[in-house]
LUMNU-577983 format. One record per residue (C-alpha): residue number from 1; residue in one letter; chain; x, y, z. Coordinates in nm, 2 decimals. Example, Ala and Ser with C-alpha at 12.3 -4.5 7.8 and 13.67 -1.06 7.14 Angstrom:
BEGIN
@nr 1, rest a, kette A, u 1.23, v -0.45, w 0.78 .
@nr 2, rest s, kette A, u 1.37, v -0.11, w 0.71 .
% end
This chain:
BEGIN
@nr 1, rest m, kette A, u 3.85, v -5.40, w 3.81 .
@nr 2, rest t, kette A, u 3.72, v -5.26, w 4.19 .
@nr 3, rest g, kette A, u 4.00, v -5.34, w 4.45 .
@nr 4, rest s, kette A, u 4.36, v -5.14, w 4.48 .
@nr 5, rest a, kette A, u 4.61, v -5.40, w 4.47 .
@nr 6, rest s, kette A, u 4.85, v -5.33, w 4.23 .
@nr 7, rest p, kette A, u 4.85, v -5.58, w 3.93 .
@nr 8, rest h, kette A, u 5.23, v -5.56, w 3.92 .
@nr 9, rest t, kette A, u 5.33, v -5.53, w 4.34 .
@nr 10, rest g, kette A, u 5.67, v -5.64, w 4.33 .
@nr 11, rest r, kette A, u 5.81, v -5.45, w 4.04 .
@nr 12, rest y, kette A, u 5.82, v -5.17, w 4.22 .
@nr 13, rest p, kette A, u 5.93, v -5.01, w 4.51 .
@nr 14, rest a, kette A, u 5.64, v -5.09, w 4.79 .
@nr 15, rest g, kette A, u 5.29, v -4.86, w 4.81 .
@nr 16, rest a, kette A, u 5.37, v -4.48, w 4.74 .
@nr 17, rest a, kette A, u 5.76, v -4.51, w 4.70 .
@nr 18, rest a, kette A, u 5.67, v -4.64, w 4.31 .
@nr 19, rest f, kette A, u 5.48, v -4.32, w 4.26 .
@nr 20, rest p, kette A, u 5.55, v -4.08, w 4.58 .
@nr 21, rest h, kette A, u 5.49, v -3.76, w 4.43 .
@nr 22, rest r, kette A, u 5.12, v -3.56, w 4.49 .
@nr 23, rest d, kette A, u 5.04, v -3.44, w 4.14 .
@nr 24, rest l, kette A, u 5.21, v -3.52, w 3.76 .
@nr 25, rest l, kette A, u 5.29, v -3.16, w 3.65 .
@nr 26, rest a, kette A, u 5.54, v -3.29, w 3.40 .
@nr 27, rest i, kette A, u 5.72, v -3.60, w 3.28 .
@nr 28, rest a, kette A, u 6.08, v -3.43, w 3.35 .
@nr 29, rest g, kette A, u 6.24, v -3.50, w 3.69 .
@nr 30, rest l, kette A, u 6.04, v -3.87, w 3.73 .
@nr 31, rest a, kette A, u 6.25, v -4.17, w 3.75 .
@nr 32, rest s, kette A, u 6.21, v -4.46, w 3.44 .
@nr 33, rest h, kette A, u 6.05, v -4.68, w 3.70 .
@nr 34, rest e, kette A, u 5.81, v -4.41, w 3.84 .
@nr 35, rest i, kette A, u 5.69, v -4.36, w 3.41 .
@nr 36, rest a, kette A, u 5.72, v -4.73, w 3.38 .
@nr 37, rest f, kette A, u 5.49, v -4.77, w 3.67 .
@nr 38, rest l, kette A, u 5.23, v -4.56, w 3.51 .
@nr 39, rest l, kette A, u 5.24, v -4.75, w 3.23 .
@nr 40, rest d, kette A, u 5.18, v -5.08, w 3.39 .
@nr 41, rest e, kette A, u 4.84, v -4.94, w 3.62 .
@nr 42, rest a, kette A, u 4.76, v -4.81, w 3.26 .
@nr 43, rest e, kette A, u 4.72, v -5.18, w 3.15 .
@nr 44, rest q, kette A, u 4.45, v -5.29, w 3.36 .
@nr 45, rest w, kette A, u 4.23, v -4.98, w 3.22 .
@nr 46, rest v, kette A, u 4.32, v -5.07, w 2.86 .
@nr 47, rest e, kette A, u 4.18, v -5.40, w 2.93 .
@nr 48, rest l, kette A, u 3.85, v -5.29, w 3.11 .
@nr 49, rest n, kette A, u 3.77, v -5.01, w 2.87 .
@nr 50, rest r, kette A, u 3.76, v -5.33, w 2.56 .
@nr 51, rest q, kette A, u 3.45, v -5.49, w 2.78 .
@nr 52, rest s, kette A, u 3.12, v -5.40, w 2.71 .
@nr 53, rest a, kette A, u 3.07, v -5.28, w 3.09 .
@nr 54, rest k, kette A, u 3.38, v -5.03, w 3.08 .
@nr 55, rest h, kette A, u 3.32, v -4.88, w 3.46 .
@nr 56, rest a, kette A, u 3.46, v -4.98, w 3.78 .
@nr 57, rest e, kette A, u 3.40, v -4.79, w 4.16 .
@nr 58, rest r, kette A, u 3.76, v -4.74, w 4.25 .
@nr 59, rest l, kette A, u 3.71, v -4.36, w 4.22 .
@nr 60, rest a, kette A, u 3.30, v -4.37, w 4.37 .
@nr 61, rest g, kette A, u 3.25, v -4.02, w 4.62 .
@nr 62, rest l, kette A, u 3.50, v -3.87, w 4.48 .
@nr 63, rest t, kette A, u 3.49, v -3.52, w 4.27 .
@nr 64, rest i, kette A, u 3.69, v -3.43, w 4.02 .
@nr 65, rest i, kette A, u 3.74, v -3.07, w 3.88 .
@nr 66, rest n, kette A, u 3.85, v -3.07, w 3.49 .
@nr 67, rest a, kette A, u 3.96, v -2.68, w 3.45 .
@nr 68, rest f, kette A, u 4.02, v -2.57, w 3.13 .
@nr 69, rest f, kette A, u 4.11, v -2.22, w 3.06 .
@nr 70, rest e, kette A, u 4.24, v -2.34, w 2.68 .
@nr 71, rest n, kette A, u 4.04, v -2.51, w 2.40 .
@nr 72, rest s, kette A, u 4.04, v -2.91, w 2.41 .
@nr 73, rest t, kette A, u 3.82, v -3.18, w 2.27 .
@nr 74, rest r, kette A, u 4.04, v -3.48, w 2.28 .
@nr 75, rest t, kette A, u 4.20, v -3.40, w 2.57 .
@nr 76, rest l, kette A, u 3.95, v -3.29, w 2.79 .
@nr 77, rest l, kette A, u 3.68, v -3.58, w 2.67 .
@nr 78, rest s, kette A, u 3.94, v -3.80, w 2.78 .
@nr 79, rest f, kette A, u 3.92, v -3.73, w 3.12 .
@nr 80, rest e, kette A, u 3.58, v -3.69, w 3.17 .
@nr 81, rest i, kette A, u 3.55, v -4.02, w 3.05 .
@nr 82, rest a, kette A, u 3.85, v -4.14, w 3.26 .
@nr 83, rest g, kette A, u 3.70, v -4.01, w 3.61 .
@nr 84, rest k, kette A, u 3.32, v -4.12, w 3.52 .
@nr 85, rest r, kette A, u 3.48, v -4.56, w 3.42 .
@nr 86, rest l, kette A, u 3.63, v -4.50, w 3.79 .
@nr 87, rest g, kette A, u 3.31, v -4.39, w 3.96 .
@nr 88, rest a, kette A, u 3.41, v -4.07, w 4.05 .
@nr 89, rest d, kette A, u 3.16, v -3.70, w 4.03 .
@nr 90, rest v, kette A, u 3.33, v -3.52, w 3.65 .
@nr 91, rest v, kette A, u 3.28, v -3.15, w 3.69 .
@nr 92, rest n, kette A, u 3.46, v -2.96, w 3.36 .
@nr 93, rest m, kette A, u 3.54, v -2.60, w 3.40 .
@nr 94, rest h, kette A, u 3.56, v -2.37, w 3.12 .
@nr 95, rest a, kette A, u 3.77, v -2.11, w 3.09 .
@nr 96, rest a, kette A, u 3.47, v -1.92, w 2.86 .
@nr 97, rest q, kette A, u 3.23, v -1.94, w 3.03 .
@nr 98, rest s, kette A, u 3.46, v -1.90, w 3.37 .
@nr 99, rest s, kette A, u 3.57, v -1.56, w 3.63 .
@nr 100, rest v, kette A, u 3.91, v -1.54, w 3.46 .
@nr 101, rest k, kette A, u 3.70, v -1.35, w 3.17 .
@nr 102, rest k, kette A, u 3.61, v -1.11, w 3.38 .
@nr 103, rest g, kette A, u 3.94, v -1.03, w 3.56 .
@nr 104, rest e, kette A, u 3.98, v -1.30, w 3.82 .
@nr 105, rest t, kette A, u 4.35, v -1.42, w 3.87 .
@nr 106, rest l, kette A, u 4.47, v -1.71, w 3.86 .
@nr 107, rest i, kette A, u 4.55, v -1.71, w 4.22 .
@nr 108, rest d, kette A, u 4.21, v -1.62, w 4.29 .
@nr 109, rest t, kette A, u 4.08, v -1.92, w 4.09 .
@nr 110, rest a, kette A, u 4.27, v -2.18, w 4.25 .
@nr 111, rest l, kette A, u 4.15, v -2.11, w 4.60 .
@nr 112, rest t, kette A, u 3.82, v -2.12, w 4.50 .
@nr 113, rest l, kette A, u 3.83, v -2.41, w 4.34 .
@nr 114, rest n, kette A, u 4.06, v -2.58, w 4.69 .
@nr 115, rest a, kette A, u 3.77, v -2.42, w 4.85 .
@nr 116, rest m, kette A, u 3.54, v -2.61, w 4.69 .
@nr 117, rest r, kette A, u 3.69, v -2.94, w 4.82 .
@nr 118, rest a, kette A, u 3.76, v -3.14, w 4.50 .
@nr 119, rest d, kette A, u 3.99, v -3.46, w 4.50 .
@nr 120, rest a, kette A, u 4.16, v -3.43, w 4.19 .
@nr 121, rest i, kette A, u 4.17, v -3.11, w 3.98 .
@nr 122, rest v, kette A, u 4.32, v -3.14, w 3.62 .
@nr 123, rest i, kette A, u 4.39, v -2.82, w 3.44 .
@nr 124, rest r, kette A, u 4.48, v -2.70, w 3.10 .
@nr 125, rest h, kette A, u 4.64, v -2.37, w 3.08 .
@nr 126, rest a, kette A, u 4.79, v -2.13, w 2.80 .
@nr 127, rest s, kette A, u 5.07, v -2.03, w 3.03 .
@nr 128, rest s, kette A, u 5.35, v -2.25, w 3.10 .
@nr 129, rest g, kette A, u 5.39, v -2.27, w 3.43 .
@nr 130, rest a, kette A, u 5.02, v -2.18, w 3.52 .
@nr 131, rest v, kette A, u 4.90, v -2.55, w 3.63 .
@nr 132, rest q, kette A, u 5.23, v -2.59, w 3.88 .
@nr 133, rest l, kette A, u 5.13, v -2.23, w 4.06 .
@nr 134, rest i, kette A, u 4.78, v -2.36, w 4.10 .
@nr 135, rest a, kette A, u 4.89, v -2.65, w 4.20 .
@nr 136, rest g, kette A, u 5.09, v -2.45, w 4.50 .
@nr 137, rest k, kette A, u 4.80, v -2.30, w 4.62 .
@nr 138, rest v, kette A, u 4.60, v -2.67, w 4.64 .
@nr 139, rest d, kette A, u 4.56, v -2.87, w 4.92 .
@nr 140, rest c, kette A, u 4.44, v -3.16, w 4.67 .
@nr 141, rest p, kette A, u 4.66, v -3.38, w 4.36 .
@nr 142, rest v, kette A, u 4.66, v -3.17, w 4.02 .
@nr 143, rest l, kette A, u 4.72, v -3.36, w 3.67 .
@nr 144, rest n, kette A, u 4.86, v -3.12, w 3.38 .
@nr 145, rest a, kette A, u 4.64, v -3.12, w 3.06 .
@nr 146, rest g, kette A, u 4.93, v -2.88, w 2.86 .
@nr 147, rest d, kette A, u 5.04, v -2.56, w 2.99 .
@nr 148, rest g, kette A, u 5.16, v -2.38, w 2.74 .
@nr 149, rest q, kette A, u 5.49, v -2.49, w 2.53 .
@nr 150, rest h, kette A, u 5.56, v -2.64, w 2.87 .
@nr 151, rest e, kette A, u 5.47, v -3.01, w 2.90 .
@nr 152, rest h, kette A, u 5.14, v -3.23, w 2.86 .
@nr 153, rest p, kette A, u 5.25, v -3.53, w 3.08 .
@nr 154, rest t, kette A, u 4.96, v -3.79, w 3.00 .
@nr 155, rest q, kette A, u 5.00, v -3.73, w 2.67 .
@nr 156, rest g, kette A, u 5.37, v -3.83, w 2.67 .
@nr 157, rest l, kette A, u 5.25, v -4.12, w 2.92 .
@nr 158, rest l, kette A, u 5.01, v -4.23, w 2.64 .
@nr 159, rest d, kette A, u 5.21, v -4.18, w 2.39 .
@nr 160, rest a, kette A, u 5.49, v -4.46, w 2.52 .
@nr 161, rest l, kette A, u 5.19, v -4.70, w 2.60 .
@nr 162, rest t, kette A, u 5.06, v -4.67, w 2.26 .
@nr 163, rest i, kette A, u 5.38, v -4.79, w 2.14 .
@nr 164, rest r, kette A, u 5.46, v -5.05, w 2.38 .
@nr 165, rest h, kette A, u 5.15, v -5.19, w 2.28 .
@nr 166, rest a, kette A, u 5.25, v -5.20, w 1.93 .
@nr 167, rest k, kette A, u 5.66, v -5.27, w 2.01 .
@nr 168, rest g, kette A, u 5.66, v -5.50, w 2.26 .
@nr 169, rest a, kette A, u 5.91, v -5.23, w 2.42 .
@nr 170, rest l, kette A, u 6.08, v -4.90, w 2.40 .
@nr 171, rest n, kette A, u 6.40, v -4.98, w 2.51 .
@nr 172, rest g, kette A, u 6.65, v -4.95, w 2.17 .
@nr 173, rest v, kette A, u 6.27, v -4.83, w 1.95 .
@nr 174, rest k, kette A, u 6.38, v -4.52, w 1.69 .
@nr 175, rest v, kette A, u 6.12, v -4.24, w 1.68 .
@nr 176, rest t, kette A, u 6.14, v -3.98, w 1.47 .
@nr 177, rest i, kette A, u 5.89, v -3.67, w 1.57 .
@nr 178, rest c, kette A, u 5.86, v -3.40, w 1.31 .
@nr 179, rest g, kette A, u 5.65, v -3.10, w 1.30 .
@nr 180, rest d, kette A, u 5.64, v -2.74, w 1.51 .
@nr 181, rest i, kette A, u 5.92, v -2.87, w 1.75 .
@nr 182, rest l, kette A, u 5.96, v -2.51, w 1.93 .
@nr 183, rest h, kette A, u 5.64, v -2.47, w 1.99 .
@nr 184, rest s, kette A, u 5.46, v -2.87, w 2.09 .
@nr 185, rest r, kette A, u 5.48, v -2.93, w 2.47 .
@nr 186, rest v, kette A, u 5.38, v -3.25, w 2.32 .
@nr 187, rest a, kette A, u 5.72, v -3.27, w 2.16 .
@nr 188, rest r, kette A, u 5.86, v -3.25, w 2.53 .
@nr 189, rest s, kette A, u 5.70, v -3.45, w 2.72 .
@nr 190, rest n, kette A, u 5.72, v -3.73, w 2.40 .
@nr 191, rest i, kette A, u 6.11, v -3.64, w 2.43 .
@nr 192, rest h, kette A, u 6.11, v -3.68, w 2.83 .
@nr 193, rest c, kette A, u 5.93, v -3.97, w 2.88 .
@nr 194, rest l, kette A, u 6.10, v -4.19, w 2.55 .
@nr 195, rest a, kette A, u 6.48, v -4.07, w 2.66 .
@nr 196, rest a, kette A, u 6.40, v -4.22, w 3.01 .
@nr 197, rest l, kette A, u 6.25, v -4.56, w 2.88 .
@nr 198, rest g, kette A, u 6.56, v -4.65, w 2.67 .
@nr 199, rest a, kette A, u 6.42, v -4.52, w 2.30 .
@nr 200, rest v, kette A, u 6.62, v -4.33, w 2.08 .
@nr 201, rest v, kette A, u 6.51, v -4.01, w 1.94 .
@nr 202, rest r, kette A, u 6.52, v -3.80, w 1.66 .
@nr 203, rest v, kette A, u 6.38, v -3.47, w 1.61 .
@nr 204, rest c, kette A, u 6.27, v -3.33, w 1.29 .
@nr 205, rest a, kette A, u 6.18, v -2.92, w 1.16 .
@nr 206, rest p, kette A, u 6.28, v -2.59, w 0.99 .
@nr 207, rest p, kette A, u 6.55, v -2.43, w 1.17 .
@nr 208, rest a, kette A, u 6.30, v -2.20, w 1.27 .
@nr 209, rest l, kette A, u 6.11, v -2.46, w 1.43 .
@nr 210, rest m, kette A, u 6.42, v -2.62, w 1.64 .
@nr 211, rest p, kette A, u 6.45, v -2.51, w 1.97 .
@nr 212, rest d, kette A, u 6.79, v -2.41, w 2.02 .
@nr 213, rest g, kette A, u 6.99, v -2.66, w 2.25 .
@nr 214, rest i, kette A, u 6.74, v -2.89, w 2.20 .
@nr 215, rest e, kette A, u 7.03, v -3.23, w 2.15 .
@nr 216, rest e, kette A, u 7.10, v -3.15, w 2.54 .
@nr 217, rest m, kette A, u 6.74, v -3.31, w 2.60 .
@nr 218, rest g, kette A, u 6.92, v -3.58, w 2.44 .
@nr 219, rest v, kette A, u 6.79, v -3.59, w 2.10 .
@nr 220, rest t, kette A, u 6.95, v -3.62, w 1.75 .
@nr 221, rest a, kette A, u 6.82, v -3.34, w 1.52 .
@nr 222, rest f, kette A, u 6.73, v -3.34, w 1.19 .
@nr 223, rest y, kette A, u 6.66, v -3.06, w 0.94 .
@nr 224, rest d, kette A, u 6.64, v -3.31, w 0.63 .
@nr 225, rest f, kette A, u 6.31, v -3.55, w 0.71 .
@nr 226, rest d, kette A, u 6.45, v -3.78, w 0.49 .
@nr 227, rest a, kette A, u 6.72, v -3.80, w 0.67 .
@nr 228, rest a, kette A, u 6.56, v -3.84, w 0.98 .
@nr 229, rest l, kette A, u 6.33, v -4.12, w 0.82 .
@nr 230, rest a, kette A, u 6.63, v -4.35, w 0.78 .
@nr 231, rest g, kette A, u 6.52, v -4.66, w 0.99 .
@nr 232, rest a, kette A, u 6.26, v -4.51, w 1.21 .
@nr 233, rest d, kette A, u 6.04, v -4.79, w 1.36 .
@nr 234, rest v, kette A, u 5.82, v -4.50, w 1.51 .
@nr 235, rest v, kette A, u 5.73, v -4.13, w 1.31 .
@nr 236, rest m, kette A, u 5.52, v -3.87, w 1.50 .
@nr 237, rest m, kette A, u 5.36, v -3.62, w 1.31 .
@nr 238, rest l, kette A, u 5.30, v -3.26, w 1.50 .
@nr 239, rest r, kette A, u 5.07, v -3.00, w 1.36 .
@nr 240, rest l, kette A, u 5.18, v -2.59, w 1.33 .
@nr 241, rest q, kette A, u 5.09, v -2.45, w 1.61 .
@nr 242, rest q, kette A, u 4.98, v -2.13, w 1.44 .
@nr 243, rest e, kette A, u 4.80, v -2.00, w 1.75 .
@nr 244, rest r, kette A, u 5.15, v -1.98, w 1.95 .
@nr 245, rest m, kette A, u 5.32, v -1.83, w 1.66 .
@nr 246, rest q, kette A, u 5.41, v -1.43, w 1.63 .
@nr 247, rest g, kette A, u 5.55, v -1.39, w 1.32 .
@nr 248, rest n, kette A, u 5.55, v -1.64, w 0.97 .
@nr 249, rest f, kette A, u 5.85, v -1.94, w 1.09 .
@nr 250, rest i, kette A, u 5.72, v -2.13, w 0.74 .
@nr 251, rest p, kette A, u 5.67, v -1.97, w 0.41 .
@nr 252, rest s, kette A, u 5.33, v -2.14, w 0.29 .
@nr 253, rest a, kette A, u 5.18, v -2.45, w 0.44 .
@nr 254, rest r, kette A, u 5.22, v -2.59, w 0.05 .
@nr 255, rest e, kette A, u 5.57, v -2.52, w 0.11 .
@nr 256, rest y, kette A, u 5.62, v -2.70, w 0.42 .
@nr 257, rest r, kette A, u 5.42, v -3.01, w 0.31 .
@nr 258, rest h, kette A, u 5.69, v -3.00, w 0.04 .
@nr 259, rest f, kette A, u 5.93, v -3.04, w 0.28 .
@nr 260, rest y, kette A, u 5.81, v -3.19, w 0.59 .
@nr 261, rest g, kette A, u 5.53, v -3.40, w 0.51 .
@nr 262, rest l, kette A, u 5.44, v -3.73, w 0.57 .
@nr 263, rest t, kette A, u 5.35, v -3.88, w 0.25 .
@nr 264, rest l, kette A, u 5.34, v -4.24, w 0.16 .
@nr 265, rest e, kette A, u 5.64, v -4.27, w -0.05 .
@nr 266, rest r, kette A, u 5.84, v -4.06, w 0.25 .
@nr 267, rest l, kette A, u 5.67, v -4.35, w 0.50 .
@nr 268, rest a, kette A, u 5.88, v -4.58, w 0.32 .
@nr 269, rest k, kette A, u 6.21, v -4.44, w 0.41 .
@nr 270, rest a, kette A, u 6.13, v -4.59, w 0.73 .
@nr 271, rest a, kette A, u 6.12, v -4.91, w 0.88 .
@nr 272, rest p, kette A, u 5.88, v -5.11, w 0.68 .
@nr 273, rest d, kette A, u 5.66, v -5.14, w 0.95 .
@nr 274, rest a, kette A, u 5.71, v -4.84, w 1.12 .
@nr 275, rest l, kette A, u 5.43, v -4.71, w 1.35 .
@nr 276, rest v, kette A, u 5.23, v -4.35, w 1.18 .
@nr 277, rest m, kette A, u 5.14, v -4.14, w 1.52 .
@nr 278, rest h, kette A, u 5.00, v -3.80, w 1.57 .
@nr 279, rest p, kette A, u 4.87, v -3.63, w 1.86 .
@nr 280, rest g, kette A, u 4.56, v -3.49, w 1.74 .
@nr 281, rest p, kette A, u 4.43, v -3.24, w 1.57 .
@nr 282, rest m, kette A, u 4.58, v -3.29, w 1.27 .
@nr 283, rest n, kette A, u 4.60, v -3.08, w 0.93 .
@nr 284, rest r, kette A, u 4.57, v -3.31, w 0.64 .
@nr 285, rest g, kette A, u 4.78, v -3.22, w 0.35 .
@nr 286, rest v, kette A, u 5.01, v -3.01, w 0.58 .
@nr 287, rest e, kette A, u 5.20, v -3.20, w 0.89 .
@nr 288, rest i, kette A, u 5.03, v -3.56, w 0.70 .
@nr 289, rest d, kette A, u 4.86, v -3.66, w 0.41 .
@nr 290, rest s, kette A, u 4.49, v -3.87, w 0.48 .
@nr 291, rest q, kette A, u 4.65, v -4.20, w 0.28 .
@nr 292, rest v, kette A, u 4.93, v -4.20, w 0.61 .
@nr 293, rest a, kette A, u 4.68, v -4.11, w 0.87 .
@nr 294, rest d, kette A, u 4.41, v -4.40, w 0.78 .
@nr 295, rest l, kette A, u 4.69, v -4.61, w 0.69 .
@nr 296, rest a, kette A, u 4.56, v -5.02, w 0.82 .
@nr 297, rest g, kette A, u 4.80, v -5.16, w 1.01 .
@nr 298, rest r, kette A, u 5.05, v -4.86, w 1.01 .
@nr 299, rest s, kette A, u 4.86, v -4.54, w 1.16 .
@nr 300, rest a, kette A, u 4.80, v -4.58, w 1.52 .
@nr 301, rest i, kette A, u 4.64, v -4.21, w 1.58 .
@nr 302, rest t, kette A, u 4.27, v -4.34, w 1.66 .
@nr 303, rest r, kette A, u 4.48, v -4.64, w 1.92 .
@nr 304, rest q, kette A, u 4.65, v -4.35, w 2.11 .
@nr 305, rest v, kette A, u 4.28, v -4.23, w 2.15 .
@nr 306, rest e, kette A, u 4.27, v -4.56, w 2.35 .
@nr 307, rest m, kette A, u 4.55, v -4.58, w 2.54 .
@nr 308, rest g, kette A, u 4.47, v -4.19, w 2.64 .
@nr 309, rest v, kette A, u 4.20, v -4.31, w 2.84 .
@nr 310, rest a, kette A, u 4.32, v -4.56, w 3.04 .
@nr 311, rest i, kette A, u 4.68, v -4.40, w 3.09 .
@nr 312, rest r, kette A, u 4.45, v -4.10, w 3.24 .
@nr 313, rest m, kette A, u 4.24, v -4.38, w 3.43 .
@nr 314, rest a, kette A, u 4.57, v -4.46, w 3.59 .
@nr 315, rest c, kette A, u 4.72, v -4.12, w 3.66 .
@nr 316, rest l, kette A, u 4.43, v -4.04, w 3.84 .
@nr 317, rest d, kette A, u 4.36, v -4.40, w 4.02 .
@nr 318, rest v, kette A, u 4.74, v -4.35, w 4.10 .
@nr 319, rest l, kette A, u 4.75, v -3.98, w 4.26 .
@nr 320, rest t, kette A, u 4.41, v -4.05, w 4.46 .
@nr 321, rest r, kette A, u 4.53, v -4.33, w 4.66 .
@nr 322, rest r, kette A, u 4.66, v -4.09, w 4.98 .
@nr 323, rest a, kette A, u 4.30, v -3.99, w 5.04 .
@nr 324, rest r, kette A, u 4.12, v -4.28, w 5.00 .
@nr 325, rest g, kette A, u 4.35, v -4.41, w 5.25 .
@nr 326, rest i, kette A, u 4.44, v -4.76, w 5.05 .
@nr 327, rest a, kette A, u 4.74, v -4.94, w 5.25 .
@nr 328, rest g, kette A, u 5.07, v -4.85, w 5.18 .
@nr 329, rest w, kette A, u 4.98, v -4.47, w 5.00 .
@nr 330, rest t, kette A, u 4.86, v -4.28, w 5.38 .
% end
C-alpha cells in the first residue's frame, strides 16, 4: 500500500490525464471517467481500512490543513482519519477558534493558510463559492468539504461508491432522493455524480423545498413520495436544513413526516432489495424512522461513513501526486 501505481492502470488516460484538476471543488464539470477514476482509486483504501493495520506512508512528510469555517463532525473526522491513515501531518482549524471571528476577511485567511505552505487544504464553509475563492489564493490543492448550498463533492463520491458496492454498478440504477432538495449541497453533488455514471435519478420534496428548474439537471421531480418510491433501487433521505431556512417552508415536522417520512410501509413501495441511505445527521422520526434507519441488510448508512474515509483518502492521494513527484503527474 505504500507504492504510487494505480491498481487500475490502463483503464484511464495515462498519468495526470486521468484526473487533470488541481482541486476538487465540485462534481459538476467532471467527466464520467474522472469520477470513475476516483471511485476506483478508493477501492484500495476500502481494503486497507478493513485490515487490522490501517496505515500507509503514501503522504508521509506532507501537511494537510482541515479549515472548517462551518461546524461538522462526520466530515471533519473523516478527513482527519483519511489524512492520518495516509501518513500525513494533519492540522484541524475550527472557525470558532480562528481570526475569522475577530473580523479577518476570508481572503486574508486564505493568504495566511497559504503562507504556512500546506500541501493540501480541505475547506468547509457556510457560503457558496467561498471554497473556490480560497482556492484561487493558495498554491496547493484544495478540497471542498461543503460550501453553502453549492456542493459537497466527496459526499457525492462516497454515496456513489456505496451504491456501487451494493449494486455492482450505477448504470441504470434507479435512485430516489427525498427531502430538502432546495438547500442541499449533498443533493446537488449526488445528482451530478449519479447522472454522470448513468443512474436514473428522481428527486422528491414539498413544492417549497424543490428548486426551480431542477429537471434541467437531468432528474425527474416528484411531489408525491409514494410515486417517487415506486421501483426505486436506492432511497436516499435528506434532513430538513433548518439552519439554511429563512421563513416557514413546512407547516410542522409532524406533517412533514406524514407526507415525506420514510417508514417501513413506504419502503415497501420501492424495490424489494432497495438500499436505504442518509448522509447524516439524521432526524429520526422526521425524515426517517428508526426501524428503517437500522434495518439490517437494507440500511447502508454506516457503510456510507466507511466509504467516506476511503474516498477522502483517494482524493488526498490523487491531488497531491504532483507535489510528490509521482511519475506521470509532474
